[in-house]
FISE-331927 format. One line per field, with one value per residue (C-alpha): x, y, z; residue number from 0. Coordinates in steps of 0.2 Angstrom, whole numbers. Layout:
N
u X, ...
v Y, ...
w Z, ...
seq NUM, ...
//
This chain:
757
u 18, 29, 32, 34, 37, 24, 20, 18, 10, 21, 9, -8, -4, -18, -6, -3, -20, -23, -5, -7, -25, -17, -2, -11, -26, -34, -38, -39, -39, -58, -60, -49, -53, -43, -36, -46, -49, -66, -70, -72, -59, -63, -45, -47, -54, -64, -64, -70, -68, -72, -61, -69, -84, -82, -95, -96, -106, -108, -103, -85, -81, -73, -77, -69, -68, -83, -81, -94, -104, -93, -95, -79, -85, -89, -94, -90, -95, -89, -100, -107, -90, -86, -70, -58, -39, -41, -47, -44, -27, -20, -9, -4, -4, 0, -6, 1, -3, 2, 8, 7, -12, -17, -25, -25, -24, -24, -23, -26, -28, -38, -41, -58, -58, -68, -54, -62, -49, -53, -43, -49, -43, -49, -45, -50, -46, -53, -53, -42, -52, -69, -67, -84, -80, -74, -73, -70, -69, -70, -66, -68, -61, -65, -49, -52, -70, -87, -93, -108, -104, -114, -109, -116, -111, -119, -119, -115, -121, -114, -97, -92, -78, -71, -88, -95, -110, -111, -124, -143, -151, -162, -167, -162, -168, -164, -167, -170, -159, -142, -142, -142, -143, -142, -143, -138, -136, -124, -133, -132, -140, -126, -121, -129, -121, -127, -119, -125, -118, -120, -117, -116, -111, -103, -113, -132, -136, -151, -151, -161, -159, -160, -162, -159, -148, -142, -136, -142, -136, -137, -136, -132, -130, -123, -115, -97, -90, -72, -60, -74, -73, -86, -83, -92, -91, -96, -95, -99, -103, -100, -105, -109, -118, -125, -144, -151, -166, -164, -174, -166, -176, -171, -152, -153, -160, -146, -133, -141, -140, -122, -118, -127, -117, -101, -104, -109, -91, -86, -72, -57, -62, -64, -47, -38, -46, -40, -23, -21, -23, -10, 2, 2, 5, 20, 28, 29, 33, 42, 59, 70, 85, 98, 102, 111, 96, 80, 69, 74, 64, 50, 49, 50, 36, 26, 28, 23, 8, 1, 5, -6, -19, -21, -22, -40, -36, -55, -59, -49, -60, -52, -34, -24, -26, -11, -17, -23, -38, -31, -37, -45, -29, -30, -48, -44, -38, -26, -10, 6, 12, 3, 12, 29, 30, 17, 15, 33, 31, 16, 25, 39, 29, 11, 10, -8, -11, 0, -11, -27, -19, -15, -32, -39, -31, -36, -55, -53, -46, -62, -60, -42, -47, -60, -48, -35, -49, -55, -38, -35, -24, -26, -24, -26, -22, -25, -31, -18, -30, -43, -56, -67, -74, -58, -62, -51, -53, -39, -46, -46, -37, -24, -14, -14, -2, 8, 9, -8, -18, -28, -29, -18, -24, -18, -8, -5, -20, -16, 3, 9, 7, 22, 9, 4, 22, 23, 8, 16, 33, 23, 15, 32, 39, 24, 28, 46, 42, 28, 29, 10, 5, -14, -13, -2, -13, -29, -24, -6, -4, -19, -12, 4, -2, -15, -2, 10, -3, -5, 14, 15, 1, 7, 25, 27, 39, 52, 70, 70, 65, 51, 49, 37, 32, 22, 24, 28, 39, 40, 47, 31, 41, 46, 30, 26, 43, 49, 58, 58, 71, 61, 45, 54, 64, 49, 38, 52, 52, 33, 32, 47, 39, 22, 30, 39, 25, 12, 23, 26, 8, -2, -3, 4, -6, 5, 1, 5, 22, 26, 22, 31, 47, 46, 44, 58, 70, 66, 61, 74, 82, 92, 111, 122, 135, 153, 151, 138, 123, 107, 97, 81, 73, 77, 80, 85, 103, 100, 91, 99, 101, 98, 103, 90, 97, 83, 70, 79, 79, 60, 58, 40, 33, 34, 40, 48, 30, 29, 44, 41, 26, 26, 30, 46, 51, 48, 62, 75, 85, 73, 66, 52, 58, 68, 66, 82, 87, 70, 74, 90, 81, 67, 78, 94, 100, 101, 114, 131, 135, 146, 131, 120, 132, 135, 116, 114, 128, 121, 103, 102, 108, 95, 81, 71, 63, 46, 38, 37, 42, 60, 72, 70, 73, 89, 94, 91, 102, 115, 115, 116, 131, 141, 137, 127, 130, 123, 109, 105, 104, 92, 82, 80, 75, 61, 56, 54, 41, 27, 37, 47, 44, 33, 16, 6, 16, 2, -14, -24, -17, -1, 10, 6, 20, 32, 28, 31, 48, 53, 52, 60, 75, 78, 76, 81, 94, 103, 98, 103, 88, 85, 78, 88, 83, 70, 83, 84, 100, 106, 121, 119, 128, 123, 126, 138, 123, 115, 123, 111, 96, 83, 71, 58, 54, 44, 51, 43, 32, 47, 49, 66, 74, 89, 100, 113, 128, 142, 153, 141, 123, 113, 100, 86, 73, 59, 63, 78, 80, 93, 98, 113, 123, 136, 136, 138, 124, 121, 108, 100, 91, 88, 100, 117, 129, 140, 155, 155, 174, 174, 163, 172, 190, 189, 191, 184, 168, 162, 151, 158, 147, 153, 146, 131, 120
v -113, -100, -86, -68, -52, -41, -23, -15, 1, 6, 16, 25, 42, 53, 61, 45, 37, 39, 34, 17, 16, 16, 5, -9, -9, -27, -31, -45, -35, -35, -24, -14, -9, 4, -1, 12, 8, 1, 16, 33, 47, 63, 63, 46, 43, 27, 19, 3, 2, -10, -11, -3, 5, 24, 38, 56, 66, 83, 98, 100, 83, 68, 50, 44, 27, 27, 26, 13, 12, 6, -10, -10, 2, -5, 7, 0, 7, 0, 4, 18, 26, 26, 16, 28, 30, 49, 46, 34, 25, 13, 1, -11, -9, -21, -19, -28, -33, -51, -51, -70, -71, -52, -52, -35, -38, -26, -30, -16, -15, 0, 8, 17, 34, 26, 13, -2, -12, -22, -30, -27, -38, -36, -46, -42, -49, -48, -66, -70, -86, -78, -60, -52, -58, -47, -56, -47, -52, -40, -48, -39, -47, -40, -39, -34, -32, -36, -24, -19, -18, -10, -13, -6, -11, -12, -3, 15, 24, 41, 38, 50, 54, 70, 76, 71, 58, 46, 33, 34, 22, 9, -2, -7, -22, -36, -54, -63, -57, -58, -52, -34, -29, -13, -9, 7, 14, 27, 43, 40, 23, 14, 3, -5, -11, -23, -26, -40, -43, -57, -52, -64, -63, -77, -74, -70, -51, -39, -34, -23, -15, 4, 11, 30, 44, 32, 19, 2, -4, -19, -13, -25, -24, -38, -40, -48, -56, -53, -64, -68, -63, -60, -61, -51, -59, -51, -58, -46, -50, -35, -35, -23, -25, -16, -16, -30, -40, -48, -38, -29, -40, -56, -50, -45, -62, -71, -60, -66, -84, -82, -74, -87, -101, -92, -88, -105, -112, -97, -85, -97, -109, -94, -87, -103, -104, -87, -90, -105, -94, -81, -95, -100, -82, -81, -98, -93, -75, -70, -61, -65, -55, -58, -40, -32, -20, -30, -16, -22, -38, -29, -17, -32, -41, -25, -22, -40, -40, -24, -29, -44, -35, -21, -31, -35, -53, -56, -43, -37, -22, -15, -9, -3, 14, 25, 23, 5, 2, 10, 28, 42, 50, 54, 49, 31, 34, 24, 31, 26, 19, 3, -2, 4, 1, -12, -23, -29, -38, -48, -51, -59, -69, -71, -67, -70, -55, -45, -50, -45, -28, -25, -31, -16, -5, -14, -14, 5, 8, 16, 30, 32, 34, 46, 57, 57, 62, 76, 83, 82, 67, 49, 32, 30, 44, 35, 47, 53, 48, 34, 25, 12, 20, 24, 43, 56, 59, 71, 86, 103, 112, 108, 118, 137, 148, 157, 172, 174, 166, 156, 138, 131, 121, 103, 101, 83, 78, 90, 86, 72, 59, 48, 36, 31, 24, 17, 6, 0, -3, -14, -24, -28, -33, -45, -53, -55, -63, -74, -77, -76, -77, -77, -61, -52, -57, -52, -37, -34, -29, -18, -8, -6, 0, 11, 20, 20, 29, 42, 46, 47, 60, 69, 73, 89, 95, 106, 110, 98, 83, 76, 83, 81, 97, 104, 89, 85, 71, 61, 77, 86, 102, 105, 108, 111, 108, 102, 86, 79, 65, 52, 55, 55, 39, 30, 36, 29, 13, 12, 14, 2, -12, -9, -11, -26, -36, -31, -39, -54, -57, -51, -42, -24, -11, -3, 15, 11, 3, 18, 31, 21, 19, 38, 42, 30, 38, 56, 58, 68, 58, 70, 65, 65, 79, 77, 72, 59, 69, 69, 85, 82, 94, 107, 121, 112, 115, 134, 136, 142, 131, 135, 127, 113, 106, 113, 106, 89, 87, 88, 77, 72, 88, 99, 113, 122, 127, 137, 148, 148, 147, 132, 144, 150, 132, 128, 140, 132, 116, 108, 90, 83, 66, 55, 59, 55, 43, 35, 33, 24, 13, 8, 6, -1, -8, 10, 17, 11, 10, 26, 35, 30, 36, 52, 56, 50, 61, 76, 75, 68, 85, 94, 82, 85, 68, 76, 61, 44, 36, 44, 37, 19, 22, 32, 17, 4, 14, 16, -3, -7, 5, -3, 7, -5, 6, 21, 11, 4, 21, 26, 10, 12, 30, 24, 11, 26, 35, 25, 16, 31, 42, 55, 53, 60, 52, 40, 48, 47, 30, 21, 25, 10, 12, 14, -4, -10, 0, -9, -25, -17, -11, -28, -38, -26, -17, -29, -45, -36, -42, -33, -38, -33, -37, -49, -59, -61, -54, -56, -46, -47, -35, -35, -20, -24, -25, -39, -56, -65, -62, -75, -70, -81, -77, -84, -83, -91, -101, -108, -105, -99, -96, -85, -87, -74, -70, -58, -72, -83, -87, -103, -104, -117, -120, -131, -134, -130, -111, -100, -83, -71, -71, -57, -55, -73, -85, -100, -114, -120, -136, -140, -132, -124, -115, -101, -92, -73, -73, -86, -73, -57, -64, -76, -70, -86, -85, -102, -101, -110, -122, -125, -138, -145, -151
w 67, 59, 71, 66, 75, 82, 82, 99, 104, 118, 129, 128, 121, 115, 102, 93, 94, 75, 70, 79, 72, 55, 58, 67, 55, 54, 36, 23, 6, 6, 22, 33, 50, 59, 76, 86, 104, 109, 120, 113, 112, 104, 95, 87, 70, 68, 51, 42, 23, 10, -6, -20, -11, -17, -17, -22, -10, -17, -28, -30, -22, -29, -26, -10, 0, 11, 30, 35, 51, 65, 74, 85, 98, 116, 129, 147, 164, 180, 195, 184, 179, 161, 156, 148, 150, 151, 169, 183, 183, 170, 180, 166, 147, 132, 115, 100, 82, 79, 61, 60, 61, 59, 77, 87, 106, 120, 139, 152, 171, 175, 192, 191, 200, 214, 216, 208, 198, 182, 169, 151, 137, 119, 103, 85, 68, 50, 43, 29, 26, 25, 19, 26, 43, 57, 74, 92, 110, 125, 142, 159, 175, 192, 202, 219, 223, 216, 202, 192, 173, 159, 141, 125, 108, 91, 74, 74, 58, 63, 55, 42, 30, 39, 42, 25, 26, 11, 17, 19, 31, 23, 38, 56, 65, 77, 77, 94, 108, 100, 82, 75, 57, 47, 29, 20, 3, -4, -8, -26, -24, -33, -19, -3, 12, 25, 42, 53, 70, 82, 100, 115, 133, 142, 158, 160, 159, 158, 140, 129, 111, 107, 89, 90, 82, 68, 81, 84, 101, 112, 130, 144, 163, 175, 191, 192, 208, 212, 202, 189, 171, 157, 139, 126, 109, 93, 76, 61, 43, 32, 13, -1, -17, -32, -32, -43, -45, -28, -16, -1, 11, 3, 2, 21, 25, 16, 25, 42, 37, 32, 49, 59, 49, 52, 70, 75, 78, 89, 90, 93, 78, 67, 72, 69, 51, 47, 55, 44, 29, 35, 39, 20, 15, 28, 23, 5, 5, 21, 19, 34, 40, 53, 58, 73, 73, 78, 70, 53, 54, 62, 47, 35, 44, 45, 26, 22, 33, 26, 8, 11, 21, 8, -8, -15, -22, -23, -36, -51, -53, -38, -35, -20, -13, -8, 10, 7, 18, 34, 33, 22, 16, -3, -2, -5, -23, -33, -40, -49, -33, -36, -52, -47, -29, -24, -40, -40, -23, -30, -46, -38, -25, -31, -49, -51, -40, -50, -65, -56, -52, -71, -76, -65, -78, -93, -87, -85, -103, -108, -95, -100, -119, -114, -104, -119, -131, -120, -119, -138, -139, -144, -135, -117, -104, -87, -73, -60, -46, -49, -39, -47, -63, -72, -72, -66, -47, -43, -32, -41, -26, -13, 0, 2, -7, 6, -6, -12, 2, -10, -13, -26, -41, -42, -58, -57, -67, -81, -83, -73, -87, -83, -75, -92, -96, -78, -81, -98, -88, -76, -90, -98, -81, -79, -95, -91, -74, -80, -99, -98, -116, -113, -103, -116, -131, -122, -111, -111, -129, -128, -113, -122, -139, -131, -120, -134, -145, -132, -131, -150, -150, -135, -143, -152, -166, -159, -163, -177, -167, -156, -138, -124, -117, -101, -90, -72, -68, -52, -44, -40, -35, -53, -63, -82, -89, -106, -109, -91, -93, -83, -94, -111, -107, -100, -115, -127, -117, -118, -137, -140, -130, -138, -155, -150, -142, -154, -167, -156, -151, -166, -182, -180, -189, -203, -197, -179, -184, -195, -181, -168, -178, -181, -163, -158, -170, -167, -148, -139, -125, -114, -113, -98, -96, -94, -76, -81, -74, -84, -84, -75, -89, -101, -88, -72, -73, -76, -59, -43, -28, -9, 7, 10, 26, 37, 26, 24, 43, 42, 27, 23, 31, 15, 27, 12, 7, 23, 16, -2, -14, -26, -40, -31, -28, -46, -51, -40, -40, -27, -28, -18, -23, -34, -52, -63, -49, -51, -69, -66, -54, -67, -82, -75, -92, -99, -86, -80, -61, -64, -71, -57, -44, -53, -53, -35, -30, -39, -35, -17, -10, -20, -14, 2, 2, 5, -3, 5, -12, -12, 1, -3, -22, -17, -6, -20, -33, -19, -16, -35, -36, -23, -8, 4, 20, 12, 5, 23, 30, 16, 19, 37, 35, 23, 36, 49, 38, 46, 60, 67, 82, 74, 83, 68, 53, 48, 56, 40, 35, 32, 16, 6, -6, 8, 13, -4, -4, 12, 2, -14, -4, 4, -12, -26, -16, -4, -13, -29, -40, -56, -73, -88, -106, -99, -89, -70, -62, -44, -37, -18, -7, 12, 24, 38, 50, 41, 44, 32, 21, 15, 1, -7, -25, -40, -58, -73, -62, -53, -34, -30, -12, -9, 6, 7, 18, 15, 7, -2, -8, -8, -22, -20, -34, -37, -55, -67, -69, -77, -71, -70, -53, -51, -70, -75, -81, -70, -71, -55, -51, -33, -20, -25, -15, -23, -16, -20, -21, -36, -46, -41, -42, -57, -75, -82, -91, -83, -68, -52, -43, -26, -14, -23, -9
seq 0, 1, 2, 3, 4, 5, 6, 7, 8, 9, 10, 11, 12, 13, 14, 15, 16, 17, 18, 19, 20, 21, 22, 23, 24, 25, 26, 27, 28, 29, 30, 31, 32, 33, 34, 35, 36, 37, 38, 39, 40, 41, 42, 43, 44, 45, 46, 47, 48, 49, 50, 51, 52, 53, 54, 55, 56, 57, 58, 59, 60, 61, 62, 63, 64, 65, 66, 67, 68, 69, 70, 71, 72, 73, 74, 75, 76, 77, 78, 79, 80, 81, 82, 83, 84, 85, 86, 87, 88, 89, 90, 91, 92, 93, 94, 95, 96, 97, 98, 99, 100, 101, 102, 103, 104, 105, 106, 107, 108, 109, 110, 111, 112, 113, 114, 115, 116, 117, 118, 119, 120, 121, 122, 123, 124, 125, 126, 127, 128, 129, 130, 131, 132, 133, 134, 135, 136, 137, 138, 139, 140, 141, 142, 143, 144, 145, 146, 147, 148, 149, 150, 151, 152, 153, 154, 155, 156, 157, 158, 159, 160, 161, 162, 163, 164, 165, 166, 167, 168, 169, 170, 171, 172, 173, 174, 175, 176, 177, 178, 179, 180, 181, 182, 183, 184, 185, 186, 187, 188, 189, 190, 191, 192, 193, 194, 195, 196, 197, 198, 199, 200, 201, 202, 203, 204, 205, 206, 207, 208, 209, 210, 211, 212, 213, 214, 215, 216, 217, 218, 219, 220, 221, 222, 223, 224, 225, 226, 227, 228, 229, 230, 231, 232, 233, 234, 235, 236, 237, 238, 239, 240, 241, 242, 243, 244, 245, 246, 247, 248, 249, 250, 251, 252, 253, 254, 255, 256, 257, 258, 259, 260, 261, 262, 263, 264, 265, 266, 267, 268, 269, 270, 271, 272, 273, 274, 275, 276, 277, 278, 279, 280, 281, 282, 283, 284, 285, 286, 287, 288, 289, 290, 291, 292, 293, 294, 295, 296, 297, 298, 299, 300, 301, 302, 303, 304, 305, 306, 307, 308, 309, 310, 311, 312, 313, 314, 315, 316, 317, 318, 319, 320, 321, 322, 323, 324, 325, 326, 327, 328, 329, 330, 331, 332, 333, 334, 335, 336, 337, 338, 339, 340, 341, 342, 343, 344, 345, 346, 347, 348, 349, 350, 351, 352, 353, 354, 355, 356, 357, 358, 359, 360, 361, 362, 363, 364, 365, 366, 367, 368, 369, 370, 371, 372, 373, 374, 375, 376, 377, 378, 379, 380, 381, 382, 383, 384, 385, 386, 387, 388, 389, 390, 391, 392, 393, 394, 395, 396, 397, 398, 399, 400, 401, 402, 403, 404, 405, 406, 407, 408, 409, 410, 411, 412, 413, 414, 415, 416, 417, 418, 419, 420, 421, 422, 423, 424, 425, 426, 427, 428, 429, 430, 431, 432, 433, 434, 435, 436, 437, 438, 439, 440, 441, 442, 443, 444, 445, 446, 447, 448, 449, 450, 451, 452, 453, 454, 455, 456, 457, 458, 459, 460, 461, 462, 463, 464, 465, 466, 467, 468, 469, 470, 471, 472, 473, 474, 475, 476, 477, 478, 479, 480, 481, 482, 483, 484, 485, 486, 487, 488, 489, 490, 491, 492, 493, 494, 495, 496, 497, 498, 499, 500, 501, 502, 503, 504, 505, 506, 507, 508, 509, 510, 511, 512, 513, 514, 515, 516, 517, 518, 519, 520, 521, 522, 523, 524, 525, 526, 527, 528, 529, 530, 531, 532, 533, 534, 535, 536, 537, 538, 539, 540, 541, 542, 543, 544, 545, 546, 547, 548, 549, 550, 551, 552, 553, 554, 555, 556, 557, 558, 559, 560, 561, 562, 563, 564, 565, 566, 567, 568, 569, 570, 571, 572, 573, 574, 575, 576, 577, 578, 579, 580, 581, 582, 583, 584, 585, 586, 587, 588, 589, 590, 591, 592, 593, 594, 595, 596, 597, 598, 599, 600, 601, 602, 603, 604, 605, 606, 607, 608, 609, 610, 611, 612, 613, 614, 615, 616, 617, 618, 619, 620, 621, 622, 623, 624, 625, 626, 627, 628, 629, 630, 631, 632, 633, 634, 635, 636, 637, 638, 639, 640, 641, 642, 643, 644, 645, 646, 647, 648, 649, 650, 651, 652, 653, 654, 655, 656, 657, 658, 659, 660, 661, 662, 663, 664, 665, 666, 667, 668, 669, 670, 671, 672, 673, 674, 675, 676, 677, 678, 679, 680, 681, 682, 683, 684, 685, 686, 687, 688, 689, 690, 691, 692, 693, 694, 695, 696, 697, 698, 699, 700, 701, 702, 703, 704, 705, 706, 707, 708, 709, 710, 711, 712, 713, 714, 715, 716, 717, 718, 719, 720, 721, 722, 723, 724, 725, 726, 727, 728, 729, 730, 731, 732, 733, 734, 735, 736, 737, 738, 739, 740, 741, 742, 743, 744, 745, 746, 747, 748, 749, 750, 751, 752, 753, 754, 755, 756
//
């Protein structure tokens, strides 16, 4: 069995309860269950979410990912004293998320205030083999005296989204002595949720059920002799549906039958079944680093675990939220993060999943067309924040303006339109990696031409050319500017690729071809100055600078907005995140290494990195520009966004894009992977701390493994494959070893093969 690292919660700390609840979420792409403790704490936020289950609860609200009734709570009393780590004495603590199988485990020895000592061990996993299945065990052992235990657990319907209730109770019932079931509907009636739980104790107990205050509980009391243990096993089956001709009662009975069939093998068999699925994922996709800093492999495994646990492979109508399925941050909405930071991982490891994520955008084209029309444009303008319907979900207001005392309007939905070109960029990358003609004919060309049509209608005549006005680039501290370089270059790329692929895969409409040619010829693409630096927008160079050191020291906190209003920040050379640097990352063929370095040197001191999307991109560009040590510092800083010491960094969910960026940094940074003009390029450069790096990839349906050290690379393929290595084309079939010195020192145009195994 392949062993991975584990993520440890070092100690019980009331201040970091919600951070570790997010980091150690158990999930399978269908559901995510926050790693809250079985016992209650007022500070902790319980959460269980199903991918794609959104609801809008009231006036002025947007759709948000619904927090479902909780099944993980277990209230334990020992000789009448409630178990809580806020009282008594914890004598032992161990809590880990095992990445290799997705199991969350905790072991505690607790001395009650009266002196009785018990060991409490809990285990939990969301099945990767049967998506609706959540399995739990909770074991109590009497250590030094006989004890009387009381346990209560069931289905708690009092959960809310930050106080907002989305579900109405339809029914609660029990079956026999062990099964509880509840059914709820969203208040709009669009979805129904049925939760069925099988509860079993390993020893006889006096048990009864209660249904009160939106809770359905099994309450059990038993005596436990010193040295004995009792295990409470709970198997849960959680499903959603859109009401149809099948009656609710019939559907609930079907859920009961599914649960009973599932629960019959028991916890260990279900765990083994799920672990086998996890092992397949790890064996084919795990990136392995031999580093002097052990945290590097933990970060890579953390990223890989969550990239699998967050991705809804079961349903192409659903995408990945900015906080995945780990919390309520951003209301569970989908951003450009998915196409730019998350999709590349799947594209290079599980391309069928990347296809599904792009299908999500295709299926929501109608909403994007409607938004464009509503704003006076043509084509498809995708929403800045989306849920399941394809409609715009961006909230109207955000933080308080420190000057006016009023809430500020969110401008992203109005002007942050680069998302449209980002989706097109992802479609093109999908084609390059897969050569999937069926997708391009049916969905890809439609996405490209609709987004291109938007840009052609969005451009305006100005200064004797076409320009794009009133936009926000990736840097959200600079709003409503003209000719943002990132936006203009990506829009040009969007239209150029739409014209190319519409010709390749179908008949291009003459009007479209004419408009596209005019756009490509006349759109203003800002040029670099004498120092090689590209202006972020028309006015950026004319703005003043200030010392950002104190704000950079607290990157991610947006502390600059405590001293300046957004309007004031907008009039200074202050970046929230990579913008021009992001451009050089996304279109590497457009810029030389010298230009990349010049822009990195100019913009990094002006960038606070208040976005989790920023540091990793700076690191990749630094690595591609021959600065691996600087790149490694950026990469590690990006890993610390979730995994660092800040006890509240991830309270409302992990930063999903940052997990993708961990993989991107290792693969596109240090392994040197890029795609230029549709061809795969590798130019590995490891930091000194990394002795070796192993990367599995998929390109054109061929599995490819890279084994990289400072001096050489071993490439292993399942079929013949051509690629570019350190600037020279090579053909691989099987396992081939290449010495870096032969490429960097030789002036010959012929690739060197050394030591064919």
